[in-house]
Each structure stands twice: as structure tokens, then as C-alpha cells.
DRENVOTOR-998219 format. One line per field, with one value per residue (C-alpha): x, y, z. Coordinates in steps of 0.25 Angstrom, whole numbers. Last residue first. Example, Ala and Ser with C-alpha at 12.3 -4.5 7.8 and 13.67 -1.06 7.14 Angstrom:
<kemars>
x <- [55 | 49]
y <- [-4 | -18]
z <- [29 | 31]
</kemars>
This chain:
<kemars>
x <- [520 | 504 | 501 | 498 | 483 | 482 | 481 | 467 | 466 | 466 | 453 | 449 | 449 | 464 | 463 | 479 | 480 | 497 | 494 | 499 | 486 | 478 | 485 | 487 | 470 | 469 | 474 | 470 | 455 | 460 | 467 | 454 | 446 | 455 | 454 | 437 | 438 | 448 | 440 | 426 | 435 | 441 | 426 | 422 | 437 | 438 | 427 | 414 | 413 | 404 | 393 | 392 | 378 | 363 | 354 | 335 | 333 | 318 | 312 | 299 | 296 | 289 | 289 | 297 | 302 | 306 | 300 | 304 | 294 | 302 | 312 | 312 | 325 | 332 | 344 | 344 | 340 | 348 | 353 | 337 | 332 | 342 | 343 | 329 | 327 | 339 | 336 | 341 | 352 | 362 | 363 | 365 | 357 | 353 | 341 | 329 | 319 | 305 | 300 | 303 | 289 | 291 | 306 | 304 | 290 | 292 | 278 | 279 | 266 | 264 | 278 | 285 | 276 | 281 | 295 | 292 | 286 | 276 | 278 | 271 | 282 | 282 | 267 | 269 | 280 | 273 | 262 | 272 | 275 | 260 | 258 | 271 | 266 | 267 | 273 | 288 | 293 | 307 | 318 | 334 | 346 | 354 | 369 | 379 | 394 | 408 | 413 | 424 | 437 | 443 | 436 | 438 | 455 | 453 | 446 | 457 | 470 | 464 | 462 | 475 | 483 | 474 | 481 | 468 | 478 | 485 | 472 | 474 | 486 | 481 | 464 | 468 | 479 | 469 | 458 | 468 | 474 | 459 | 455 | 466 | 465 | 448 | 454 | 464 | 453 | 444 | 453 | 456 | 444 | 440 | 452 | 446 | 455 | 447 | 437 | 442 | 430 | 436 | 440 | 427 | 420 | 431 | 427 | 412 | 415 | 425 | 412 | 400 | 407 | 411 | 396 | 392 | 401 | 398 | 381 | 385 | 390 | 380 | 386 | 388 | 399 | 407 | 405 | 398 | 397 | 395 | 410 | 414 | 404 | 415 | 428 | 423 | 417 | 433 | 439 | 429 | 435 | 432 | 441 | 443 | 442 | 430 | 423 | 428 | 418 | 422 | 436 | 441 | 452 | 443 | 441 | 432 | 430 | 422 | 414 | 419 | 407 | 411 | 405 | 395 | 400 | 392 | 401 | 416 | 411 | 404 | 419 | 426 | 418 | 421 | 436 | 434 | 433 | 428 | 425 | 435 | 440 | 428 | 437 | 439 | 434]
y <- [470 | 465 | 452 | 441 | 436 | 423 | 410 | 405 | 392 | 380 | 374 | 361 | 348 | 348 | 348 | 346 | 340 | 340 | 333 | 336 | 343 | 332 | 321 | 331 | 332 | 315 | 312 | 323 | 320 | 304 | 309 | 314 | 302 | 292 | 303 | 300 | 286 | 285 | 295 | 285 | 273 | 279 | 284 | 271 | 269 | 283 | 282 | 291 | 307 | 309 | 318 | 326 | 323 | 326 | 317 | 317 | 330 | 330 | 340 | 345 | 347 | 355 | 354 | 347 | 362 | 365 | 369 | 367 | 363 | 367 | 356 | 344 | 342 | 329 | 334 | 351 | 357 | 363 | 353 | 349 | 366 | 369 | 354 | 356 | 370 | 367 | 356 | 340 | 336 | 347 | 347 | 331 | 321 | 310 | 302 | 306 | 299 | 306 | 295 | 284 | 285 | 299 | 300 | 296 | 303 | 315 | 320 | 316 | 315 | 302 | 296 | 309 | 308 | 294 | 297 | 312 | 306 | 314 | 322 | 334 | 343 | 333 | 333 | 350 | 349 | 343 | 352 | 363 | 353 | 353 | 367 | 371 | 361 | 349 | 339 | 334 | 328 | 326 | 316 | 320 | 314 | 328 | 327 | 339 | 337 | 342 | 348 | 341 | 345 | 335 | 323 | 326 | 327 | 314 | 307 | 313 | 309 | 294 | 292 | 300 | 290 | 277 | 279 | 284 | 294 | 282 | 277 | 286 | 284 | 269 | 272 | 284 | 275 | 265 | 275 | 281 | 267 | 263 | 275 | 275 | 259 | 263 | 274 | 265 | 255 | 263 | 267 | 255 | 249 | 260 | 256 | 242 | 230 | 227 | 224 | 212 | 201 | 192 | 204 | 208 | 192 | 193 | 205 | 200 | 188 | 194 | 206 | 196 | 188 | 202 | 207 | 194 | 194 | 209 | 203 | 190 | 201 | 212 | 226 | 233 | 225 | 226 | 242 | 249 | 253 | 241 | 242 | 243 | 232 | 225 | 229 | 223 | 211 | 208 | 207 | 194 | 188 | 185 | 174 | 171 | 156 | 161 | 167 | 163 | 167 | 172 | 170 | 176 | 186 | 198 | 188 | 195 | 207 | 205 | 218 | 230 | 239 | 256 | 265 | 275 | 288 | 300 | 309 | 304 | 304 | 318 | 322 | 315 | 323 | 334 | 331 | 336 | 330 | 335 | 327 | 334 | 323 | 311 | 300 | 288 | 275]
z <- [371 | 372 | 376 | 364 | 367 | 375 | 366 | 367 | 375 | 366 | 359 | 366 | 361 | 361 | 375 | 382 | 396 | 400 | 413 | 426 | 432 | 424 | 432 | 445 | 445 | 440 | 454 | 463 | 457 | 461 | 477 | 479 | 475 | 484 | 495 | 495 | 493 | 505 | 514 | 513 | 513 | 527 | 532 | 541 | 547 | 550 | 561 | 558 | 560 | 571 | 572 | 585 | 592 | 596 | 600 | 602 | 595 | 595 | 583 | 579 | 565 | 555 | 539 | 531 | 525 | 539 | 552 | 567 | 579 | 592 | 595 | 604 | 612 | 616 | 610 | 610 | 599 | 590 | 582 | 578 | 576 | 566 | 560 | 556 | 551 | 542 | 534 | 541 | 538 | 537 | 553 | 556 | 557 | 568 | 567 | 561 | 571 | 572 | 580 | 567 | 562 | 558 | 553 | 539 | 535 | 545 | 544 | 561 | 570 | 573 | 574 | 578 | 590 | 593 | 593 | 602 | 611 | 619 | 630 | 632 | 625 | 613 | 612 | 613 | 600 | 592 | 592 | 588 | 577 | 574 | 573 | 566 | 553 | 549 | 558 | 558 | 570 | 573 | 578 | 583 | 583 | 580 | 572 | 576 | 565 | 572 | 560 | 550 | 549 | 559 | 554 | 539 | 543 | 548 | 540 | 529 | 537 | 540 | 526 | 520 | 532 | 528 | 512 | 503 | 495 | 489 | 482 | 473 | 466 | 465 | 461 | 451 | 443 | 442 | 436 | 427 | 422 | 421 | 412 | 404 | 401 | 398 | 389 | 379 | 380 | 373 | 362 | 360 | 359 | 350 | 342 | 340 | 342 | 356 | 348 | 341 | 341 | 349 | 358 | 359 | 363 | 374 | 379 | 380 | 387 | 398 | 400 | 399 | 410 | 417 | 418 | 420 | 435 | 437 | 436 | 445 | 455 | 456 | 459 | 470 | 474 | 462 | 464 | 452 | 439 | 430 | 425 | 438 | 444 | 432 | 439 | 452 | 446 | 441 | 457 | 456 | 445 | 432 | 425 | 411 | 406 | 395 | 408 | 420 | 432 | 447 | 449 | 462 | 459 | 469 | 480 | 486 | 496 | 509 | 512 | 522 | 524 | 524 | 534 | 530 | 528 | 534 | 542 | 536 | 520 | 522 | 528 | 516 | 508 | 511 | 511 | 496 | 483 | 470 | 458 | 447 | 439 | 443 | 447 | 438 | 443]
</kemars>
């Protein structure tokens, strides 16, 4: 698929991927030359499903195989009927064919040239450079109890001070539908994932301690910080596919911009720039 001509990409994109990228699952690849169907003696192969899926919008694994095979059968019998009707002799067909030829040539050229930028060395270098540029980021594992008023929050602090269990109290009192029945457990989070007032208290409270009531747009919270840690980025093996995709997209854009810079482009649909007035001697 053609890249967007001026899509902005930067190492920041890679840093986001490094912090929160799922590992790719490896799936067995079927034999691409396996013949699945014959239509009037013409073969439809496994590899044809990939192109059919692209036509229908999406990867082959996301499409129903029977839908793809049915589509290809219709394509074969329809193309044969069109040839018999001499559709390929019309000027409009040749115009569309020329356009599709240019499009496919450009797509394959970009794919082949950009693929050269995704060497193991280039992937490892971008990974190392990005990791070095990322500051250590603290994460907090906390629980909270959400109530409606400050007095209710103070009462929660008092009951906790007398030894009541935080998780049981959260299940009894918390108005948070997501975490309340889970003992108030919010899991691990970074500072930017929470509203500022909540994050400030969570990150300054020591592990094992309970905070004073804190007000946010959602109500009044009492927090218990369970643990703190520095977030560890994923290993290179877990994100090398995403980095390769980033390098390939960037290379494609650089190629297009380089070709534009060297080409002589004349816009005949626009008026020529007004000539500059002659300078007086």
C-alpha cells in the first residue's frame, strides 16, 4: 500500500512502541503455491488469497477463507467474460490499466528499496538510541477507595487506621465500578495515566502507606500504595518487527521526497507566477 505522502514519523513513535508493544505471535505459513481451486482449468493458489484480501481491505488472516475463495472464483469467471466481450479493447480500460501499472510499479519499487533500510544493524541501532534517550519512568501499583464527600473519605482513613482491611473496605464503600469489587486495585500505572491530582499523591506516597483524602473530578479518594518500580522497556526481540515497520515507512517517505526533488514538475493547471518587474538602472 502507498504511504501517505507527508505522514510525519519520528523516533517518538518508536519510543511509544518500546514502552507498550505486545510481542508478535508466530503463525505457521501455508504453502503459497498450493492450488486450492481450478476455474475452467485456471488455478487459484494460496498466495492469491493475500491479494484478494488486500482488494477487500485487510490481511488474509482477518478475512474468511471461503469469502476470499468465492471472490477469486467470481474474479476469474468475470474476467473471462469481459475478455470475450472485448472490454479490454476500450480506451477507458487502457487508461485505467496504465494507472494501475504506475501504481503497482511504485508500490513494488518503494517496498523493495525501503526493505533495504531494515537491516538487523539498523534495527538494533535505532533500538539502542531510543532506549538511551528514554528517561527512567516510575510506576506505581496502588489501590483506592472512591467516595462522594470529604467527610466520607476522612471516615475511611479513620477506619483504616483502626486496622480494617483496605480491600474489604473498598468492596464495601468504593463508588468506582471498575476497581471497587477488586479491592480497589488499580494495577500498575505511570504518572500520565492518572488525573494530575491523583497522580501527585500516588507518586509521593511511600510504598505500604495510606494517603490523606485527595479530591479529583470523580470525587474523594483514599489511596494505598502497594509497590513502586522503574518501568523496564521490552527487549529488542519483542519489538524488532515494529521498529522495522517504522524504518520502512520512513524510508518510503524519504524516497518519495527525494524523487520529487529531482523531478521536473510543471503544473499546467495553475497560472504561471507573475513576472517580476524590471529593475530600474
